[in-house]
DRENTOR-274741 format. One record per residue: chain; x, y, z negated of N, C-alpha, C, CB in turn. Coordinates in steps of 0.05 Angstrom, whole numbers, plus 5000, padded with zeros to 4 digits. Each point is the difference from the previous one (the first is absolute). Glycine has a CB too. Example, Ala and Ser with C-alpha at 12.3 -4.5 7.8 and 13.67 -1.06 7.14 Angstrom:
2
<r><cadena>A</cadena><n_east>5264</n_east><n_north>4886</n_north><n_up>4844</n_up><ca_east>4982</ca_east><ca_north>5024</ca_north><ca_up>5000</ca_up><c_east>5018</c_east><c_north>5024</c_north><c_up>5000</c_up><cb_east>4962</cb_east><cb_north>4977</cb_north><cb_up>4975</cb_up></r>
<r><cadena>A</cadena><n_east>5031</n_east><n_north>5044</n_north><n_up>5039</n_up><ca_east>5016</ca_east><ca_north>5024</ca_north><ca_up>4999</ca_up><c_east>4985</c_east><c_north>5022</c_north><c_up>4986</c_up><cb_east>5024</cb_east><cb_north>4987</cb_north><cb_up>5043</cb_up></r>
***
This chain:
67
<r><cadena>A</cadena><n_east>4892</n_east><n_north>4965</n_north><n_up>4747</n_up><ca_east>5031</ca_east><ca_north>4998</ca_north><ca_up>4992</ca_up><c_east>5008</c_east><c_north>5030</c_north><c_up>5016</c_up><cb_east>5011</cb_east><cb_north>4937</cb_north><cb_up>4997</cb_up></r>
<r><cadena>A</cadena><n_east>5004</n_east><n_north>5075</n_north><n_up>4987</n_up><ca_east>5014</ca_east><ca_north>5023</ca_north><ca_up>5003</ca_up><c_east>5006</c_east><c_north>5008</c_north><c_up>5027</c_up><cb_east>5016</cb_east><cb_north>4992</cb_north><cb_up>4958</cb_up></r>
<r><cadena>A</cadena><n_east>4986</n_east><n_north>5025</n_north><n_up>5054</n_up><ca_east>5005</ca_east><ca_north>5011</ca_north><ca_up>5023</ca_up><c_east>5042</c_east><c_north>4994</c_north><c_up>5002</c_up><cb_east>4944</cb_east><cb_north>5044</cb_north><cb_up>4997</cb_up></r>
<r><cadena>A</cadena><n_east>5060</n_east><n_north>4971</n_north><n_up>4974</n_up><ca_east>5027</ca_east><ca_north>4997</ca_north><ca_up>5000</ca_up><c_east>5017</c_east><c_north>4970</c_north><c_up>5005</c_up><cb_east>4990</cb_east><cb_north>5041</cb_north><cb_up>4970</cb_up></r>
<r><cadena>A</cadena><n_east>4987</n_east><n_north>4946</n_north><n_up>5008</n_up><ca_east>5008</ca_east><ca_north>4964</ca_north><ca_up>5010</ca_up><c_east>5003</c_east><c_north>4995</c_north><c_up>5020</c_up><cb_east>4980</cb_east><cb_north>4984</cb_north><cb_up>4976</cb_up></r>
<r><cadena>A</cadena><n_east>4996</n_east><n_north>5021</n_north><n_up>5041</n_up><ca_east>4999</ca_east><ca_north>4991</ca_north><ca_up>5029</ca_up><c_east>5018</c_east><c_north>5009</c_north><c_up>5016</c_up><cb_east>4959</cb_east><cb_north>4997</cb_north><cb_up>4996</cb_up></r>
<r><cadena>A</cadena><n_east>5052</n_east><n_north>5022</n_north><n_up>5003</n_up><ca_east>5015</ca_east><ca_north>5006</ca_north><ca_up>5015</ca_up><c_east>5026</c_east><c_north>5001</c_north><c_up>5001</c_up><cb_east>4970</cb_east><cb_north>5013</cb_north><cb_up>5003</cb_up></r>
<r><cadena>A</cadena><n_east>5034</n_east><n_north>4978</n_north><n_up>4965</n_up><ca_east>5025</ca_east><ca_north>4987</ca_north><ca_up>5004</ca_up><c_east>5010</c_east><c_north>4974</c_north><c_up>5006</c_up><cb_east>4999</cb_east><cb_north>5030</cb_north><cb_up>4978</cb_up></r>
<r><cadena>A</cadena><n_east>4985</n_east><n_north>4956</n_north><n_up>5010</n_up><ca_east>4985</ca_east><ca_north>4970</ca_north><ca_up>5025</ca_up><c_east>5012</c_east><c_north>5003</c_north><c_up>5031</c_up><cb_east>4943</cb_east><cb_north>5000</cb_north><cb_up>4975</cb_up></r>
<r><cadena>A</cadena><n_east>5042</n_east><n_north>5010</n_north><n_up>5033</n_up><ca_east>5006</ca_east><ca_north>5007</ca_north><ca_up>5018</ca_up><c_east>5025</c_east><c_north>5012</c_north><c_up>5024</c_up><cb_east>4965</cb_east><cb_north>4994</cb_north><cb_up>4971</cb_up></r>
<r><cadena>A</cadena><n_east>5049</n_east><n_north>5024</n_north><n_up>5011</n_up><ca_east>5027</ca_east><ca_north>4994</ca_north><ca_up>5008</ca_up><c_east>5019</c_east><c_north>4992</c_north><c_up>5000</c_up><cb_east>4988</cb_east><cb_north>5014</cb_north><cb_up>5002</cb_up></r>
<r><cadena>A</cadena><n_east>4995</n_east><n_north>4970</n_north><n_up>4976</n_up><ca_east>5026</ca_east><ca_north>4957</ca_north><ca_up>4998</ca_up><c_east>4997</c_east><c_north>4989</c_north><c_up>5018</c_up><cb_east>4996</cb_east><cb_north>4979</cb_north><cb_up>4959</cb_up></r>
<r><cadena>A</cadena><n_east>4983</n_east><n_north>5025</n_north><n_up>5058</n_up><ca_east>4992</ca_east><ca_north>4981</ca_north><ca_up>5029</ca_up><c_east>5030</c_east><c_north>5002</c_north><c_up>5007</c_up><cb_east>4944</cb_east><cb_north>5014</cb_north><cb_up>5022</cb_up></r>
<r><cadena>A</cadena><n_east>5058</n_east><n_north>4959</n_north><n_up>5000</n_up><ca_east>5018</ca_east><ca_north>5018</ca_north><ca_up>5025</ca_up><c_east>4994</c_east><c_north>5009</c_north><c_up>5029</c_up><cb_east>5028</cb_east><cb_north>4976</cb_north><cb_up>4977</cb_up></r>
<r><cadena>A</cadena><n_east>4939</n_east><n_north>5023</n_north><n_up>5022</n_up><ca_east>5002</ca_east><ca_north>5008</ca_north><ca_up>5023</ca_up><c_east>4979</c_east><c_north>5027</c_north><c_up>4995</c_up><cb_east>5014</cb_east><cb_north>4949</cb_north><cb_up>5028</cb_up></r>
<r><cadena>A</cadena><n_east>5003</n_east><n_north>5073</n_north><n_up>4979</n_up><ca_east>4982</ca_east><ca_north>5028</ca_north><ca_up>4997</ca_up><c_east>4972</c_east><c_north>4997</c_north><c_up>5023</c_up><cb_east>5052</cb_east><cb_north>5034</cb_north><cb_up>4987</cb_up></r>
<r><cadena>A</cadena><n_east>4932</n_east><n_north>4951</n_north><n_up>5015</n_up><ca_east>4978</ca_east><ca_north>5009</ca_north><ca_up>5010</ca_up><c_east>4987</c_east><c_north>4988</c_north><c_up>4986</c_up><cb_east>5007</cb_east><cb_north>5011</cb_north><cb_up>5040</cb_up></r>
<r><cadena>A</cadena><n_east>4965</n_east><n_north>4989</n_north><n_up>4941</n_up><ca_east>4985</ca_east><ca_north>4978</ca_north><ca_up>4990</ca_up><c_east>4974</c_east><c_north>5003</c_north><c_up>5009</c_up><cb_east>5027</cb_east><cb_north>4994</cb_north><cb_up>4962</cb_up></r>
<r><cadena>A</cadena><n_east>4946</n_east><n_north>4987</n_north><n_up>5030</n_up><ca_east>4974</ca_east><ca_north>5001</ca_north><ca_up>5020</ca_up><c_east>4981</c_east><c_north>5000</c_north><c_up>4985</c_up><cb_east>5013</cb_east><cb_north>4978</cb_north><cb_up>5035</cb_up></r>
<r><cadena>A</cadena><n_east>4965</n_east><n_north>5014</n_north><n_up>4968</n_up><ca_east>4975</ca_east><ca_north>5004</ca_north><ca_up>4980</ca_up><c_east>4996</c_east><c_north>4976</c_north><c_up>4978</c_up><cb_east>4976</cb_east><cb_north>5024</cb_north><cb_up>5040</cb_up></r>
<r><cadena>A</cadena><n_east>5038</n_east><n_north>4950</n_north><n_up>4973</n_up><ca_east>5000</ca_east><ca_north>4977</ca_north><ca_up>4976</ca_up><c_east>5015</c_east><c_north>4994</c_north><c_up>4989</c_up><cb_east>4980</cb_east><cb_north>4986</cb_north><cb_up>5013</cb_up></r>
<r><cadena>A</cadena><n_east>5047</n_east><n_north>5043</n_north><n_up>4989</n_up><ca_east>5021</ca_east><ca_north>4992</ca_north><ca_up>4988</ca_up><c_east>4987</c_east><c_north>5014</c_north><c_up>4970</c_up><cb_east>5044</cb_east><cb_north>4997</cb_north><cb_up>5044</cb_up></r>
<r><cadena>A</cadena><n_east>4953</n_east><n_north>5037</n_north><n_up>4967</n_up><ca_east>4992</ca_east><ca_north>5014</ca_north><ca_up>4970</ca_up><c_east>4977</c_east><c_north>4983</c_north><c_up>4985</c_up><cb_east>5010</cb_east><cb_north>5051</cb_north><cb_up>5019</cb_up></r>
<r><cadena>A</cadena><n_east>4973</n_east><n_north>4931</n_north><n_up>5001</n_up><ca_east>4979</ca_east><ca_north>4980</ca_north><ca_up>4972</ca_up><c_east>5016</c_east><c_north>4989</c_north><c_up>4988</c_up><cb_east>4962</cb_east><cb_north>4985</cb_north><cb_up>5018</cb_up></r>
<r><cadena>A</cadena><n_east>5053</n_east><n_north>4999</n_north><n_up>5002</n_up><ca_east>5023</ca_east><ca_north>4979</ca_north><ca_up>4971</ca_up><c_east>5010</c_east><c_north>5005</c_north><c_up>4987</c_up><cb_east>5009</cb_east><cb_north>4979</cb_north><cb_up>5013</cb_up></r>
<r><cadena>A</cadena><n_east>5008</n_east><n_north>5049</n_north><n_up>4993</n_up><ca_east>5009</ca_east><ca_north>5017</ca_north><ca_up>4978</ca_up><c_east>4987</c_east><c_north>5002</c_north><c_up>4967</c_up><cb_east>5010</cb_east><cb_north>5024</cb_north><cb_up>5045</cb_up></r>
<r><cadena>A</cadena><n_east>4964</n_east><n_north>4994</n_north><n_up>4965</n_up><ca_east>4987</ca_east><ca_north>5007</ca_north><ca_up>4977</ca_up><c_east>4978</c_east><c_north>4987</c_north><c_up>4996</c_up><cb_east>5017</cb_east><cb_north>5038</cb_north><cb_up>5003</cb_up></r>
<r><cadena>A</cadena><n_east>4975</n_east><n_north>4945</n_north><n_up>5005</n_up><ca_east>4992</ca_east><ca_north>4971</ca_north><ca_up>4983</ca_up><c_east>4972</c_east><c_north>5002</c_north><c_up>5006</c_up><cb_east>5035</cb_east><cb_north>4995</cb_north><cb_up>4957</cb_up></r>
<r><cadena>A</cadena><n_east>4954</n_east><n_north>5023</n_north><n_up>5062</n_up><ca_east>4967</ca_east><ca_north>5007</ca_north><ca_up>5001</ca_up><c_east>4992</c_east><c_north>4984</c_north><c_up>5031</c_up><cb_east>5001</cb_east><cb_north>5058</cb_north><cb_up>4971</cb_up></r>
<r><cadena>A</cadena><n_east>4976</n_east><n_north>4956</n_north><n_up>5042</n_up><ca_east>4987</ca_east><ca_north>4996</ca_north><ca_up>5017</ca_up><c_east>5014</c_east><c_north>5005</c_north><c_up>5030</c_up><cb_east>4966</cb_east><cb_north>5009</cb_north><cb_up>4963</cb_up></r>
<r><cadena>A</cadena><n_east>5038</n_east><n_north>4991</n_north><n_up>5059</n_up><ca_east>4997</ca_east><ca_north>5019</ca_north><ca_up>5025</ca_up><c_east>4994</c_east><c_north>5019</c_north><c_up>4999</c_up><cb_east>4993</cb_east><cb_north>4977</cb_north><cb_up>5017</cb_up></r>
<r><cadena>A</cadena><n_east>4978</n_east><n_north>5026</n_north><n_up>4967</n_up><ca_east>4980</ca_east><ca_north>5030</ca_north><ca_up>5012</ca_up><c_east>5018</c_east><c_north>5018</c_north><c_up>4980</c_up><cb_east>4937</cb_east><cb_north>4983</cb_north><cb_up>5012</cb_up></r>
<r><cadena>A</cadena><n_east>5059</n_east><n_north>5001</n_north><n_up>4961</n_up><ca_east>5009</ca_east><ca_north>5017</ca_north><ca_up>4981</ca_up><c_east>5033</c_east><c_north>5019</c_north><c_up>5004</c_up><cb_east>4966</cb_east><cb_north>4960</cb_north><cb_up>4972</cb_up></r>
<r><cadena>A</cadena><n_east>5045</n_east><n_north>5012</n_north><n_up>5046</n_up><ca_east>5032</ca_east><ca_north>5022</ca_north><ca_up>5009</ca_up><c_east>4998</c_east><c_north>5018</c_north><c_up>5013</c_up><cb_east>5025</cb_east><cb_north>4972</cb_north><cb_up>5003</cb_up></r>
<r><cadena>A</cadena><n_east>4951</n_east><n_north>5019</n_north><n_up>5015</n_up><ca_east>4997</ca_east><ca_north>5027</ca_north><ca_up>5018</ca_up><c_east>4993</c_east><c_north>5026</c_north><c_up>4992</c_up><cb_east>4989</cb_east><cb_north>4971</cb_north><cb_up>5026</cb_up></r>
<r><cadena>A</cadena><n_east>4990</n_east><n_north>5031</n_north><n_up>4955</n_up><ca_east>5005</ca_east><ca_north>5016</ca_north><ca_up>4994</ca_up><c_east>5016</c_east><c_north>5018</c_north><c_up>4975</c_up><cb_east>4969</cb_east><cb_north>4983</cb_north><cb_up>5031</cb_up></r>
<r><cadena>A</cadena><n_east>5059</n_east><n_north>4995</n_north><n_up>4962</n_up><ca_east>5023</ca_east><ca_north>5007</ca_north><ca_up>4979</ca_up><c_east>5019</c_east><c_north>5017</c_north><c_up>5018</c_up><cb_east>4998</cb_east><cb_north>4954</cb_north><cb_up>4967</cb_up></r>
<r><cadena>A</cadena><n_east>5002</n_east><n_north>5026</n_north><n_up>5063</n_up><ca_east>5020</ca_east><ca_north>5014</ca_north><ca_up>5014</ca_up><c_east>4994</c_east><c_north>5022</c_north><c_up>5003</c_up><cb_east>5012</cb_east><cb_north>4969</cb_north><cb_up>5020</cb_up></r>
<r><cadena>A</cadena><n_east>4968</n_east><n_north>5046</n_north><n_up>4985</n_up><ca_east>4980</ca_east><ca_north>5017</ca_north><ca_up>5019</ca_up><c_east>5013</c_east><c_north>5036</c_north><c_up>4982</c_up><cb_east>4939</cb_east><cb_north>4951</cb_north><cb_up>5009</cb_up></r>
<r><cadena>A</cadena><n_east>5051</n_east><n_north>5035</n_north><n_up>4967</n_up><ca_east>5010</ca_east><ca_north>5015</ca_north><ca_up>4979</ca_up><c_east>5030</c_east><c_north>5019</c_north><c_up>5002</c_up><cb_east>4972</cb_east><cb_north>4961</cb_north><cb_up>4978</cb_up></r>
<r><cadena>A</cadena><n_east>5045</n_east><n_north>5007</n_north><n_up>5013</n_up><ca_east>5029</ca_east><ca_north>5008</ca_north><ca_up>5006</ca_up><c_east>5003</c_east><c_north>5014</c_north><c_up>5025</c_up><cb_east>5016</cb_east><cb_north>4964</cb_north><cb_up>4976</cb_up></r>
<r><cadena>A</cadena><n_east>4977</n_east><n_north>5026</n_north><n_up>5045</n_up><ca_east>5002</ca_east><ca_north>5027</ca_north><ca_up>5028</ca_up><c_east>4990</c_east><c_north>5027</c_north><c_up>4997</c_up><cb_east>4990</cb_east><cb_north>4965</cb_north><cb_up>5030</cb_up></r>
<r><cadena>A</cadena><n_east>4986</n_east><n_north>5029</n_north><n_up>4951</n_up><ca_east>4996</ca_east><ca_north>5045</ca_north><ca_up>5005</ca_up><c_east>5021</c_east><c_north>4999</c_north><c_up>4982</c_up><cb_east>4942</cb_east><cb_north>5027</cb_north><cb_up>5003</cb_up></r>
<r><cadena>A</cadena><n_east>5077</n_east><n_north>4965</n_north><n_up>4977</n_up><ca_east>5018</ca_east><ca_north>5008</ca_north><ca_up>4980</ca_up><c_east>5022</c_east><c_north>4998</c_north><c_up>5020</c_up><cb_east>4980</cb_east><cb_north>4986</cb_north><cb_up>4952</cb_up></r>
<r><cadena>A</cadena><n_east>5025</n_east><n_north>5013</n_north><n_up>5063</n_up><ca_east>5020</ca_east><ca_north>5001</ca_north><ca_up>5025</ca_up><c_east>5024</c_east><c_north>4988</c_north><c_up>4990</c_up><cb_east>4983</cb_east><cb_north>5043</cb_north><cb_up>5022</cb_up></r>
<r><cadena>A</cadena><n_east>5008</n_east><n_north>4921</n_north><n_up>4956</n_up><ca_east>5017</ca_east><ca_north>4991</ca_north><ca_up>4988</ca_up><c_east>5011</c_east><c_north>4980</c_north><c_up>5031</c_up><cb_east>4976</cb_east><cb_north>5007</cb_north><cb_up>4938</cb_up></r>
<r><cadena>A</cadena><n_east>5002</n_east><n_north>4973</n_north><n_up>5069</n_up><ca_east>4997</ca_east><ca_north>4997</ca_north><ca_up>5024</ca_up><c_east>5003</c_east><c_north>5002</c_north><c_up>5030</c_up><cb_east>4990</cb_east><cb_north>4999</cb_north><cb_up>4968</cb_up></r>
<r><cadena>A</cadena><n_east>5010</n_east><n_north>4999</n_north><n_up>5043</n_up><ca_east>5004</ca_east><ca_north>5007</ca_north><ca_up>5034</ca_up><c_east>4996</c_east><c_north>4977</c_north><c_up>5011</c_up><cb_east>5033</cb_east><cb_north>5034</cb_north><cb_up>5000</cb_up></r>
<r><cadena>A</cadena><n_east>4942</n_east><n_north>4966</n_north><n_up>5022</n_up><ca_east>4991</ca_east><ca_north>4988</ca_north><ca_up>5020</ca_up><c_east>5006</c_east><c_north>4993</c_north><c_up>5023</c_up><cb_east>4982</cb_east><cb_north>5013</cb_north><cb_up>4978</cb_up></r>
<r><cadena>A</cadena><n_east>5031</n_east><n_north>4960</n_north><n_up>5026</n_up><ca_east>5026</ca_east><ca_north>5015</ca_north><ca_up>5025</ca_up><c_east>4963</c_east><c_north>4985</c_north><c_up>5031</c_up><cb_east>5095</cb_east><cb_north>4980</cb_north><cb_up>4971</cb_up></r>
<r><cadena>A</cadena><n_east>4882</n_east><n_north>5008</n_north><n_up>5029</n_up><ca_east>4985</ca_east><ca_north>4990</ca_north><ca_up>5014</ca_up><c_east>4982</c_east><c_north>4991</c_north><c_up>4979</c_up><cb_east>5029</cb_east><cb_north>4991</cb_north><cb_up>5039</cb_up></r>
<r><cadena>A</cadena><n_east>4956</n_east><n_north>5003</n_north><n_up>4981</n_up><ca_east>4960</ca_east><ca_north>4983</ca_north><ca_up>4968</ca_up><c_east>5020</c_east><c_north>4974</c_north><c_up>4993</c_up><cb_east>4926</cb_east><cb_north>5002</cb_north><cb_up>5034</cb_up></r>
<r><cadena>A</cadena><n_east>5072</n_east><n_north>5000</n_north><n_up>4935</n_up><ca_east>5015</ca_east><ca_north>4980</ca_north><ca_up>4997</ca_up><c_east>5025</c_east><c_north>4987</c_north><c_up>4987</c_up><cb_east>4977</cb_east><cb_north>5013</cb_north><cb_up>5025</cb_up></r>
<r><cadena>A</cadena><n_east>5043</n_east><n_north>5017</n_north><n_up>4979</n_up><ca_east>5013</ca_east><ca_north>4990</ca_north><ca_up>4997</ca_up><c_east>5027</c_east><c_north>5024</c_north><c_up>4988</c_up><cb_east>4973</cb_east><cb_north>4959</cb_north><cb_up>5034</cb_up></r>
<r><cadena>A</cadena><n_east>5033</n_east><n_north>5042</n_north><n_up>4947</n_up><ca_east>5009</ca_east><ca_north>5020</ca_north><ca_up>4979</ca_up><c_east>5032</c_east><c_north>4999</c_north><c_up>4993</c_up><cb_east>4951</cb_east><cb_north>4994</cb_north><cb_up>4980</cb_up></r>
<r><cadena>A</cadena><n_east>5063</n_east><n_north>5026</n_north><n_up>5015</n_up><ca_east>5016</ca_east><ca_north>5007</ca_north><ca_up>4993</ca_up><c_east>5002</c_east><c_north>5018</c_north><c_up>4975</c_up><cb_east>5004</cb_east><cb_north>4988</cb_north><cb_up>5043</cb_up></r>
<r><cadena>A</cadena><n_east>5023</n_east><n_north>5014</n_north><n_up>4936</n_up><ca_east>5013</ca_east><ca_north>5017</ca_north><ca_up>4982</ca_up><c_east>5013</c_east><c_north>5028</c_north><c_up>5017</c_up><cb_east>5011</cb_east><cb_north>4954</cb_north><cb_up>4967</cb_up></r>
<r><cadena>A</cadena><n_east>4997</n_east><n_north>5029</n_north><n_up>5052</n_up><ca_east>5028</ca_east><ca_north>5014</ca_north><ca_up>5010</ca_up><c_east>4993</c_east><c_north>5034</c_north><c_up>5021</c_up><cb_east>5027</cb_east><cb_north>4935</cb_north><cb_up>5003</cb_up></r>
<r><cadena>A</cadena><n_east>4980</n_east><n_north>5079</n_north><n_up>4998</n_up><ca_east>4991</ca_east><ca_north>5022</ca_north><ca_up>5010</ca_up><c_east>5002</c_east><c_north>5006</c_north><c_up>5030</c_up><cb_east>5010</cb_east><cb_north>5012</cb_north><cb_up>4957</cb_up></r>
<r><cadena>A</cadena><n_east>5015</n_east><n_north>4982</n_north><n_up>5054</n_up><ca_east>5016</ca_east><ca_north>5003</ca_north><ca_up>5013</ca_up><c_east>4994</c_east><c_north>4974</c_north><c_up>5020</c_up><cb_east>5031</cb_east><cb_north>5031</cb_north><cb_up>4966</cb_up></r>
<r><cadena>A</cadena><n_east>4950</n_east><n_north>4974</n_north><n_up>5057</n_up><ca_east>4989</ca_east><ca_north>4982</ca_north><ca_up>5020</ca_up><c_east>5024</c_east><c_north>4987</c_north><c_up>5007</c_up><cb_east>4961</cb_east><cb_north>5026</cb_north><cb_up>5017</cb_up></r>
<r><cadena>A</cadena><n_east>5064</n_east><n_north>4985</n_north><n_up>4991</n_up><ca_east>5022</ca_east><ca_north>4980</ca_north><ca_up>5016</ca_up><c_east>5009</c_east><c_north>4984</c_north><c_up>4983</c_up><cb_east>5016</cb_east><cb_north>5029</cb_north><cb_up>5030</cb_up></r>
<r><cadena>A</cadena><n_east>4988</n_east><n_north>4971</n_north><n_up>4949</n_up><ca_east>5007</ca_east><ca_north>4982</ca_north><ca_up>4978</ca_up><c_east>4995</c_east><c_north>4983</c_north><c_up>4993</c_up><cb_east>5005</cb_east><cb_north>5022</cb_north><cb_up>4992</cb_up></r>
<r><cadena>A</cadena><n_east>4948</n_east><n_north>4971</n_north><n_up>5015</n_up><ca_east>4987</ca_east><ca_north>4993</ca_north><ca_up>5004</ca_up><c_east>5002</c_east><c_north>4971</c_north><c_up>5028</c_up><cb_east>4988</cb_east><cb_north>5052</cb_north><cb_up>4970</cb_up></r>
<r><cadena>A</cadena><n_east>5021</n_east><n_north>4957</n_north><n_up>5044</n_up><ca_east>5006</ca_east><ca_north>4990</ca_north><ca_up>5030</ca_up><c_east>5018</c_east><c_north>4990</c_north><c_up>4998</c_up><cb_east>4985</cb_east><cb_north>5025</cb_north><cb_up>5024</cb_up></r>
<r><cadena>A</cadena><n_east>5026</n_east><n_north>4976</n_north><n_up>4966</n_up><ca_east>5034</ca_east><ca_north>4991</ca_north><ca_up>4999</ca_up><c_east>5005</c_east><c_north>4974</c_north><c_up>4981</c_up><cb_east>5016</cb_east><cb_north>5053</cb_north><cb_up>5003</cb_up></r>
<r><cadena>A</cadena><n_east>4970</n_east><n_north>4947</n_north><n_up>4978</n_up><ca_east>4991</ca_east><ca_north>4975</ca_north><ca_up>4989</ca_up><c_east>4986</c_east><c_north>4975</c_north><c_up>5006</c_up><cb_east>5003</cb_east><cb_north>5030</cb_north><cb_up>4981</cb_up></r>
***
């Protein structure tokens, strides 16, 4: 799955926070592959890690905390 398609899918979720199992389900791959996939998105600064295993697309932590 291309990153653009993944990011659009995550934006449609009602919760701005998603987990590694969510990523694996969305891309249809194993949890190990999802870990590598999300790591690459973090390196490109498309995804922000809130805490271990929890991610968001939002750059403002206040928006994440209020959601």
